[in-house]
C-alpha positions in Angstrom: -0.1 -0.4 -0.2 1.8 3.3 -0.9 2.1 6.4 1.7 -0.6 8.3 0.2 -3.4 5.7 0.1 -2.6 4.6 3.6 -3.3 8.3 5.0 -6.6 8.2 2.7 -7.6 5.6 4.4 -6.7 6.0 7.9 -8.3 9.4 7.6 -11.4 7.8 6.6 -11.4 5.4 9.2 -10.7 8.2 11.7 -13.7 10.2 10.7 -16.0 7.0 10.6 -15.9 6.2 13.8 -15.8 9.4 15.8 -19.6 9.2 16.7 -19.5 5.7 17.4 -19.3 5.7 21.3 -21.5 6.8 24.0 -22.0 10.3 24.5 -20.2 10.7 27.8 -19.1 13.8 28.7 -15.7 13.3 27.6 -17.2 12.2 24.4 -19.0 15.2 23.9 -16.0 17.2 24.4 -14.2 15.0 21.8 -16.8 15.8 19.0 -16.3 19.7 19.8 -12.3 19.6 19.7 -12.9 17.5 16.2 -15.2 20.3 15.4 -12.2 22.7 16.1 -9.9 21.0 14.0 -11.9 20.1 10.9 -14.8 22.5 10.8 -12.9 25.7 12.1 -9.4 24.7 11.1 -8.6 25.9 14.5 -5.5 23.3 15.3 -4.1 25.1 18.3 -7.2 25.2 19.8 -8.0 21.2 18.7 -4.7 20.3 19.8 -5.2 22.0 23.8 -8.7 20.0 23.8 -7.3 16.6 22.9 -4.5 16.8 25.3 -6.9 17.2 27.9 -9.5 14.8 27.4 -6.4 12.0 26.6 -5.1 13.3 30.6 -8.6 13.2 31.8 -8.0 9.6 33.7 -11.7 9.5 34.4 -12.7 9.3 30.6 -13.5 5.6 29.0 -10.1 4.4 27.5 -11.8 4.5 23.8 -12.4 8.1 24.1 -9.0 8.8 25.5 -7.5 6.7 22.6 -9.4 8.4 20.0 -8.2 11.5 21.6 -4.6 10.7 21.5 -5.0 10.0 17.6 -6.6 13.0 16.3 -4.0 15.0 18.5 -1.5 12.9 16.2 -2.9 13.7 13.4 -3.1 17.4 14.1 0.6 17.4 14.7 1.2 15.8 11.4 -0.9 18.5 9.8 1.7 20.9 11.6 4.8 19.0 10.1 5.7 18.2 13.6 7.5 15.3 14.9 5.7 14.9 17.9 3.3 12.7 16.0 5.5 9.8 16.0 5.4 9.8 20.0 1.8 10.3 20.1 1.3 7.1 18.0 3.9 5.2 20.0 2.1 5.9 23.1 -1.2 4.9 21.7 0.4 1.4 20.6 1.8 1.1 24.0 -0.8 2.0 26.4 -3.8 1.3 24.2 -2.9 -1.8 22.3 -6.5 -3.3 23.0 -8.3 -0.4 21.5 -9.4 -0.2 17.5 -7.0 3.0 17.3 -4.0 1.1 18.3 -4.4 -0.5 14.8 -4.5 3.1 13.1 -1.7 4.2 15.0 0.4 1.3 13.6 -0.7 2.1 10.1 0.6 5.6 10.5 3.8 5.1 12.3 4.8 2.5 9.4 3.7 5.3 6.5 6.0 8.1 8.7 8.4 5.7 8.7 8.4 4.7 4.7 8.2 8.7 4.4 11.8 8.7 6.3 13.0 6.8 3.4 10.6 7.4 0.5 11.0 5.8 -3.0 11.4 7.7 -6.1 7.8 9.1 -6.6 6.0 8.2 -10.0 6.0 10.5 -12.8 2.8 12.4 -13.6 1.2 10.8 -16.8 -1.5 11.1 -18.9 -3.4 9.1 -21.6 -6.3 9.7 -23.9 -9.7 7.9 -23.6 -12.2 7.1 -26.6 -15.0 9.2 -26.7 -18.4 7.0 -26.9 -21.7 8.3 -27.7 -23.3 11.6 -27.6 -22.5 13.7 -24.4 -20.0 11.7 -22.9 -18.0 13.8 -20.1 -15.3 13.3 -17.8 -17.6 11.7 -15.1 -19.1 8.9 -17.4 -15.8 7.3 -17.1 -12.8 6.1 -14.8 -10.9 5.0 -17.7 -11.6 1.5 -17.7 -15.4 1.4 -17.7 -17.8 4.2 -19.1 -21.6 5.2 -19.4 -22.7 6.6 -22.6 -26.2 7.2 -24.3 -26.6 5.7 -28.0 -28.2 8.3 -30.0 -29.5 5.9 -32.6 -30.5 3.5 -30.4 -32.0 5.7 -27.4 -30.3 3.4 -25.0 -27.8 4.1 -22.0 -25.3 1.7 -22.6 -22.4 0.6 -19.8 -19.1 -0.7 -21.2 -15.7 -1.9 -19.9 -13.5 -0.1 -22.2 -10.6 -3.0 -22.5 -13.4 -5.4 -23.4 -15.6 -3.2 -25.8 -18.1 -5.2 -23.9 -22.0 -3.3 -24.1 -24.7 -3.6 -21.7 -28.0 -2.1 -22.0 -28.6 0.1 -18.6 -31.9 1.9 -19.6 -34.0 2.4 -22.5 -37.2 4.4 -22.7 -39.0 6.4 -25.4 -38.1 10.4 -24.5 -38.4 13.3 -26.6 -35.2 14.1 -25.7 -32.0 12.5 -24.5 -32.0 12.1 -20.6 -28.9 13.6 -18.3 -26.9 10.5 -16.4 -24.7 10.1 -13.8 -22.5 7.2 -12.7 -21.6 6.9 -9.0 -17.7 6.7 -8.2 -17.5 3.4 -7.9 -19.7 2.5 -10.9 -22.1 0.7 -9.3 -25.1 2.7 -9.9 -26.6 5.1 -12.7 -28.9 8.5 -11.4 -30.9 9.4 -14.6 -32.7 12.8 -14.7 -35.3 13.2 -17.5 -38.5 14.9 -19.0 -41.3 12.9 -18.5 -44.1 15.3 -18.9 -43.2 19.0 -20.7 -43.6 21.9 -18.2 -43.1 19.6 -15.2 -40.4 18.9 -13.0 -37.6 16.5 -14.0 -37.9 13.1 -12.7 -35.0 11.7 -11.0 -34.5 8.0 -11.3 -31.7 5.5 -9.9 -31.0 2.2 -11.6 -27.9 -0.6 -10.9 -25.2 -0.9 -13.6 -26.3 -4.1 -14.5 -29.8 -2.4 -15.6 -31.7 -3.7 -13.0 -33.3 -2.0 -9.6 -34.8 0.8 -11.2 -36.5 3.2 -9.1 -38.1 6.9 -9.3 -36.8 8.9 -6.2 -37.4 12.3 -6.1 -38.9 15.0 -8.6 -36.5 18.0 -9.2 -36.7 21.5 -11.0 -34.2 22.4 -13.3 -32.3 26.0 -13.7 -34.5 28.1 -16.0 -31.6 30.2 -17.6 -29.3 26.9 -17.8 -31.3 23.4 -18.1 -28.3 21.7 -19.4 -26.5 22.7 -16.4 -28.9 20.3 -13.9 -25.7 18.6 -12.7 -25.8 15.9 -10.1 -23.0 14.8 -8.3 -22.2 11.6 -6.3 -21.1 10.9 -2.7 -18.0 8.7 -2.9 -19.8 5.9 -0.9 -22.7 6.2 -3.3 -25.1 7.2 -0.8 -26.4 10.7 -1.8 -26.4 12.9 -4.7 -25.8 16.6 -4.5 -27.9 19.1 -6.3 -28.8 22.8 -6.9 -32.3 23.4 -6.8 -33.5 26.7 -8.0 -36.3 28.8 -6.2 -38.4 32.2 -6.8 -35.1 33.9 -5.2 -31.2 32.5 -5.4 -31.2 28.4 -5.2 -30.5 26.2 -2.6 -27.8 23.4 -2.3 -29.6 20.4 -1.4 -28.4 16.7 -0.7 -30.6 13.7 -2.0 -30.4 10.2 -0.1 -30.7 7.7 -2.9 -32.2 5.1 -0.1 -35.2 7.2 0.3 -35.2 10.0 -2.1 -35.5 12.7 0.8 -34.2 16.1 0.0 -32.1 18.0 2.6 -31.2 21.7 2.3 -27.5 22.1 3.3 -27.2 25.9 2.5 -28.9 28.5 0.6 -27.3 30.3 -2.1 -27.7 33.8 -4.0 -28.9 34.2 -7.2 -25.5 33.6 -9.2 -24.2 31.1 -7.4 -23.1 27.7 -9.6 -24.2 29.5 -12.7 -22.4 28.9 -15.7 -19.3 30.9 -16.5 -17.3 30.5 -19.6 -19.5 27.7 -21.2 -18.9 25.3 -18.1 -21.5 24.4 -15.3 -20.6 24.1 -12.0 -22.1 22.0 -9.1 -21.0 21.1 -5.7 -18.7 18.2 -4.8 -18.8 15.9 -1.9 -15.1 15.1 -0.1 -14.1 11.8 -0.2 -14.8 11.0 3.3 -18.4 12.5 3.0 -18.4 15.2 5.5 -17.7 18.3 3.4 -19.0 20.0 0.6 -16.9 22.2 -1.8 -18.9 24.9 -4.2 -18.5 27.9 -5.9 -20.5 31.3 -5.7 -19.9 33.7 -8.8 -19.3 37.3 -8.1 -22.2 39.8 -9.0 -21.7 43.6 -9.9 -21.8 45.9 -6.5 -22.3 42.8 -4.3 -19.2 40.3 -3.5 -16.5 38.3 -5.0 -16.3 34.9 -6.3 -15.4 32.5 -3.5 -14.8 28.9 -3.4 -16.3 27.6 -0.2 -16.2 24.3 2.0 -19.0 23.5 4.2 -18.6 20.9 6.9 -21.2 18.7 8.6 -22.5 20.8 11.6 -20.5 23.9 10.9 -20.8 27.2 8.9 -19.2 27.7 5.1 -15.5 28.4 5.1 -13.9 30.4 2.6 -10.8 28.8 1.1 -10.4 31.0 -1.8 -11.7 34.4 -2.8 -11.1 35.8 -6.2 -11.3 39.7 -7.3 -14.5 41.2 -7.7 -15.8 40.6 -11.1 -13.2 38.0 -12.1 -13.9 34.6 -13.0 -10.3 33.3 -12.8 -10.9 29.8 -11.2 -13.1 26.9 -12.4 -13.6 24.2 -9.5 -13.2 20.1 -10.9 -13.2 17.9 -8.1 -11.6 16.7 -4.9 -8.6 14.9 -4.8 -8.8 11.1 -3.2 -7.0 12.1 -0.2 -9.2 14.8 0.8 -6.5 17.9 0.9 -6.6 19.5 -2.3 -9.4 21.0 -4.6 -8.4 20.7 -8.2 -9.2 24.0 -9.7 -8.5 25.4 -13.2 -7.1 28.7 -13.8 -9.4 30.1 -16.9 -8.4 33.4 -16.8 -6.2 36.3 -15.6 -3.4 33.9 -16.4 -2.4 31.2 -18.6 -4.9 28.3 -18.8 -3.3 25.8 -16.1 -4.6 23.2 -13.5 -4.1 23.7 -9.7 -4.1 22.3 -6.4 -6.2 24.5 -3.9 -5.3 23.2 -0.2 -8.3 23.1 1.7 -7.2 23.5 5.5 -6.5 27.2 5.1 -7.4 30.2 3.4 -5.6 30.8 0.1 -4.2 33.3 -2.4 -3.5 32.9 -5.7 0.3 32.5 -4.7 -0.5 29.4 -2.7 -1.9 27.4 -5.3 0.2 24.2 -6.3 1.0 24.2 -10.2 0.5 21.2 -11.9 0.8 21.8 -15.7 -1.0 23.9 -18.5 -3.2 23.3 -20.9 -7.1 23.2 -21.4 -9.2 21.6 -19.0 -12.7 22.1 -19.4 -14.6 19.8 -16.7 -13.2 17.2 -14.4 -13.9 14.5 -12.1 -11.6 12.2 -9.8 -12.1 8.6 -10.2 -12.5 6.3 -7.2 -9.0 5.1 -7.7 -7.9 9.3 -7.8 -7.0 9.9 -11.3 -8.2 13.0 -12.9 -10.7 12.1 -16.1 -11.0 15.7 -17.6 -12.2 17.2 -20.8 -10.1 19.0 -23.2 -10.6 21.4 -26.5 -9.3 19.3 -29.2 -6.8 20.9 -31.4 -8.6 23.3 -33.7 -10.9 24.2 -30.6 -14.4 24.0 -30.6 -15.3 25.6 -34.4 -14.5 25.2 -38.1 -14.6 27.9 -40.5 -15.9 26.9 -44.0 -16.4 28.7 -47.3 -18.5 28.4 -50.4 -19.3 30.3 -53.4 -22.7 31.7 -55.2 -23.3 30.7 -58.7 -25.2 33.4 -61.0 -28.3 31.7 -60.0 -27.9 32.2 -56.0 -27.0 28.7 -55.4 -24.2 27.6 -53.5 -21.5 24.8 -54.4 -19.8 22.6 -51.8 -18.2 23.8 -48.4 -14.7 24.2 -48.3 -13.1 24.0 -44.7 -10.0 26.4 -44.0 -7.0 25.2 -42.7 -6.7 28.1 -40.0 -4.3 27.7 -36.9 -7.3 27.8 -34.6 -5.4 26.7 -31.5 -7.8 24.7 -28.9 -9.8 27.1 -27.4 -13.6 27.1 -26.9 -13.9 30.7 -27.7 -15.4 31.5 -31.2 -13.2 32.7 -34.0 -15.9 35.4 -35.2 -14.4 35.9 -38.7 -15.5 39.0 -40.9 -14.7 40.0 -44.4 -12.3 42.9 -45.0 -13.5 45.4 -47.8 -11.5 43.9 -50.5 -13.6 40.5 -50.3 -9.9 38.8 -50.0 -9.1 38.7 -46.3 -11.0 37.6 -43.5 -9.9 38.8 -39.6 -10.4 36.3 -36.8 -8.9 35.3 -33.4 -7.3 31.9 -31.8 -6.0 30.9 -28.7 -3.6 27.9 -28.0 -4.3 27.1 -24.3 -2.2 24.1 -24.3 0.9 26.3 -25.0 -0.1 28.4 -22.1 -1.3 30.9 -24.4 -3.5 33.5 -22.0 -5.0 35.7 -24.4 -6.1 35.4 -28.2 -4.2 36.6 -31.0 -5.5 38.5 -33.7 -5.0 36.8 -37.6 -5.3 38.2 -40.8 -6.1 35.0 -43.7 -5.7 35.8 -47.3 -7.8 33.5 -49.8 -6.2 34.2 -52.6 -2.1 33.3 -51.5 -3.1 31.3 -48.2 -1.1 33.9 -46.4 -1.9 34.0 -42.5 -0.3 36.5 -40.2 -0.6 38.1 -36.8 -1.3 41.1 -36.4 -2.2 41.8 -32.4 -1.5 39.7 -29.4 -4.3 40.3 -27.1 -7.8 39.0 -25.8 -9.9 40.9 -28.0 -12.7 40.7 -30.9 -12.4 42.7 -34.3 -14.3 43.8 -37.3 -13.2 45.2 -40.5 -13.9 48.8 -41.8 -16.0 49.3 -44.7 -13.8 51.1 -47.0 -10.3 51.1 -45.8 -7.6 48.6 -44.4 -8.3 49.2 -40.9 -10.1 46.9 -38.2 -11.9 48.2 -35.0 -11.4 46.1 -32.2 -12.7 45.8 -28.4 -11.1 44.3 -25.2 -11.2 45.1 -21.5 -9.4 48.3 -21.7 -11.8 49.4 -24.6 -12.4 50.5 -28.3 -9.2 50.6 -30.5 -8.4 50.7 -34.2 -5.6 48.6 -35.8 -4.6 49.4 -39.8 -3.9 46.3 -41.2 -0.7 47.2 -43.3 1.5 49.1 -40.4 0.1 47.5 -37.4 -0.4 50.9 -35.8 -3.1 51.1 -32.7 -5.0 53.9 -32.0 -7.2 54.2 -29.1 -10.6 55.4 -29.2 -12.2 55.1 -26.0 -11.7 53.8 -22.3 -13.6 50.4 -21.5 -17.2 50.8 -20.9 -18.8 47.8 -18.7 -20.3 45.3 -20.6 -19.8 46.7 -24.1 -19.4 44.2 -27.2 -18.4 45.4 -30.8 -20.9 44.1 -33.3 -20.3 45.9 -36.8 -19.1 49.3 -38.4 -21.3 51.2 -40.4 -20.9 51.6 -44.4 -19.4 54.8 -44.5 -16.9 54.0 -41.4 -18.1 56.8 -39.3 -19.8 55.0 -36.5 -19.8 51.4 -34.4 -22.7 49.5 -33.6 -22.6 48.2 -30.0 -24.4 45.8 -27.7 -24.0 46.6 -23.9 -25.2 44.8 -21.0 -26.5 47.0 -18.4 -25.5 47.3 -14.8 -27.8 46.4 -11.6 -31.3 48.6 -12.1 -30.3 49.5 -15.7 -32.3 47.9 -18.9 -30.8 44.7 -19.3 -29.1 45.4 -22.8 -28.9 48.5 -25.2 -27.9 48.5 -28.8 -26.4 51.5 -29.6 -24.8 54.1 -32.4 -21.4 55.3 -31.4 -19.6 58.0 -33.4 -16.2 57.3 -33.8 -14.9 61.0 -34.0 -17.4 62.5 -30.8 -18.0 59.5 -28.7 -21.6 60.3 -29.0 -24.2 57.7 -28.5 -27.8 56.8 -29.9 -29.8 54.0 -28.4 -31.3 52.5 -30.9 -32.9 49.6 -28.9 -33.1 48.3 -25.3 -34.5 45.7 -23.6 -37.9 46.5 -21.4 -36.5 44.9 -18.6 -33.9 44.8 -16.1 -33.2 41.2 -16.1 -31.0 39.2 -18.9 -32.3 36.7 -21.1 -30.0 35.1 -23.5 -32.5 34.8 -26.3 -32.8 38.7 -26.4 -30.9 40.8 -28.4 -30.9 43.2 -31.5 -28.4 43.4 -34.7 -28.3 45.9 -37.3 -28.4 44.6 -41.0 -25.4 45.6 -43.3 -27.6 47.6 -45.5 -28.4 49.6 -41.9 -31.8 50.1 -43.0 -33.2 47.2 -40.6 -32.8 45.8 -36.9 -33.4 42.5 -36.5 -33.8 39.8 -33.6 -34.6 36.4 -32.8 -37.2 35.0 -30.4 -36.9 31.3 -28.9 -40.2 29.6 -29.1 -41.9 26.1 -28.3 -40.3 23.1 -27.2 -38.7 21.6 -29.3 -37.0 25.2 -29.2 -37.6 27.2 -32.9 -36.2 30.5 -33.7 -38.3 33.4 -35.1 -36.8 36.0 -36.7 -38.4 39.4 -36.6 -37.2 43.0 -38.4 -38.1 46.4 -38.1 -36.8 49.9 -39.5 -33.8 51.2 -38.1 -35.0 54.2 -36.3 -38.4 52.9 -34.9 -41.3 51.1 -36.2 -43.3 47.6 -35.7 -41.4 44.5 -35.7 -42.7 41.9 -38.3 -42.1 38.0 -38.8 -39.9 37.1 -41.2 -39.1 33.7 -40.8 -39.5 30.7 -38.4 -36.3 28.5 -38.2 -37.1 24.7 -37.0 -34.1 24.7 -34.6 -32.7 27.3 -32.2 -29.9 28.3 -34.9 -27.8 31.3 -35.1 -26.4 30.8 -38.6 -28.1 34.2 -40.0 -27.1 36.9 -41.9 -28.4 39.2 -44.7 -26.9 40.6 -47.8 -25.3 43.9 -48.2 -28.1 45.0 -50.4 -30.6 44.5 -47.6 -32.6 41.9 -49.8 -32.4 39.0 -48.7 -32.3 37.1 -45.3 -29.6 34.0 -45.7 -29.9 31.1 -42.4 -29.3 27.8 -41.8 -32.6 25.8 -40.8 -33.4 22.1 -40.8 -35.8 20.9 -43.6 -38.4 18.3 -43.4 -36.2 15.4 -43.7 -34.0 16.8 -40.9 -31.4 17.8 -42.9 -29.5 21.1 -42.8 -29.3 23.6 -45.5 -28.7 27.0 -46.3 -31.9 28.9 -47.3 -32.7 32.7 -48.2 -35.9 34.4 -48.1 -36.8 38.0 -49.3 -36.6 41.0 -47.1 -40.4 41.7 -47.9 -41.5 38.5 -46.7 -43.1 37.5 -49.8 -42.6 34.4 -51.5 -41.5 30.6 -49.7 -38.2 30.1 -48.4 -35.5 29.0 -51.1 -33.0 26.2 -50.5 -29.7 27.2 -51.9 -27.9 24.0 -50.9 -26.3 21.9 -48.1 -24.7 23.3 -45.3 -21.6 21.8 -43.1 -22.5 19.4 -40.4 -22.9 21.5 -37.0 -24.4 22.2 -33.9 -26.7 25.1 -33.8 -24.6 27.4 -32.6 -21.9 29.8 -34.6 -21.8 32.5 -37.2 -22.8 33.3 -41.1 -20.8 36.1 -42.9 -21.5 37.2 -46.5 -18.2 38.9 -48.3 -19.2 42.8 -49.2 -19.3 41.4 -53.0 -22.2 39.0 -52.2 -20.3 36.3 -53.9 -19.0 34.1 -51.2 -20.2 33.0 -47.8 -18.1 31.7 -44.1 -19.7 29.4 -41.9 -18.4 29.4 -38.6 -20.1 26.1 -37.0 -19.6 24.5 -33.7 -18.4 20.8 -33.5 -21.1 18.1 -32.4 -18.0 16.2 -30.4 -15.3 18.8 -29.8 -13.8 17.8 -26.5 -11.2 15.1 -25.9 -11.1 12.9 -22.5 -7.9 12.7 -20.7 -6.8 10.4 -17.7 -4.4 12.4 -15.4 -2.6 10.1 -13.3 0.4 10.5 -10.2 -0.5 14.4 -9.8 -1.1 14.6 -6.1 2.3 15.7 -4.0 2.9 13.5 -0.9 1.6 14.8 2.1 4.4 17.2 3.8 6.1 18.1 0.4 5.3 20.4 -2.6 
């Protein structure tokens, strides 16, 4: 048995037996001392309490032995050699007690620490993706659970044997969410059985038997895909964020009874989706603590990572600068000493260990390695299974041309150095119809911010013109780019790379397009607290003057809201998500006021939409009656039926459509259906007491 595993077993044993003895006065005092150690983190006070109990001759021997065992554990946490003497005392004076066996194990492990063998090197290997929606919690590198989309079945497999076993099969309008337990003996299934009703939570054994429906759960309305359930390591409980009228609450669900117990109330922003990821809450390996993250909000409080221990109050182990979303929370390490976190911003993307015994700063994080870490889960064996954006990133850019009749030819993927970021490259045409600007980030190389590239189609030349996290749009009449970043708006000349700052940062402002005369920028701005949720602005480049073209009627932001300007600047257009399954209604109205009118109803929640430069046609991706993606157009007047122009690249619903200024070519940025890779990382936790 390795030293690390031995410590984990002993810790679990200690925590598992602390409440088995009768509640005498010394026993109650022992529980209070344990709370000082494990909940408050006050080791000095805990040591004094343990010493007092151990010296109390009238206390039961079992209680005194356990007090000494905890005392030795405190000394170990402090790196003090006194722990050896205490373990030797337990073995010598309490050989008849269970604590003596634990003391022998720890003493043996400490002896090995004095003469350690060379620790194994950190290693990783790739895991084959199976089925739809397979994530890092669906496999431990040897076993996996995945959804077979074609058959409508939940499948269990042993990867080495390529075996298959049906766990669950039921006619459903859309696939369920599934969550295997850490030991892969059970699977929790969350599914919609009735539209508009709470989701049904069921549990089934890995062999497909013992199916039980145990609870009804509401989902978070804004992020229904983030209905994440996490298992306790012993398979007895699930954690879930239960939404409410105001904020939400973190609840524990009993697998045996289905009982839902509230653990802590959370603010409305807690456990939200950040940078495309959904954060849940995580049981510690011993089951006595829960780690979770709250998300900051303007004018309130910073983001925090907290640990809630049994019988105590939430304790902050890390606090971020206000307004920052720099750390993603993945899981605990198997020994319970660390949380695994990813620095997603404010530095090079990298994986770190966050000590949970104390409150930490950024300098106290233990660095492991750079790279893309989207989501992760610790296996029962202690390995980290994580998802990583595959080379080329989440998106592909395709090019095609219109013929004389307006039909399109085949789509050609552009060979661009897109890195492996999950950020959209947002390509945009130059006024000469031969160049596109886009952004790319290589996270595996430790790159913090994106590079702005210009690609010339006629020659295949690709050059970097700016280093930094920004998005750019071409001017309409000159070789100049207008860009925005955290510092504000600026312009870049594409030949000399000369940079001119135009304005300081405006919180929530996003550059959408440039006017045809290059005198105005159209900005989409998310409002602050108490303001309209968003505004669409016309911003004068020379004077900085603003004109509000449209704004939200509420102070609550809805992802489905938003208004854009057509390229000819005669119209505004917007999307509305309707129905279930979701569809997109596209509406237009005159630029400076008037009524909205319906233009097209798309069969899916698709965002590949744009207008021709002359403003006469809406061009969009949609799904036909056979379920096949195609490129369509419809007259801006709304007269006539949609006209199919050709096929569309295989893609999910999200992306961008860009028509060249001369109207001859079109770019499609499409998100891949399968855009992540799965990896298994091993031997990454430092030996206790060493960094």
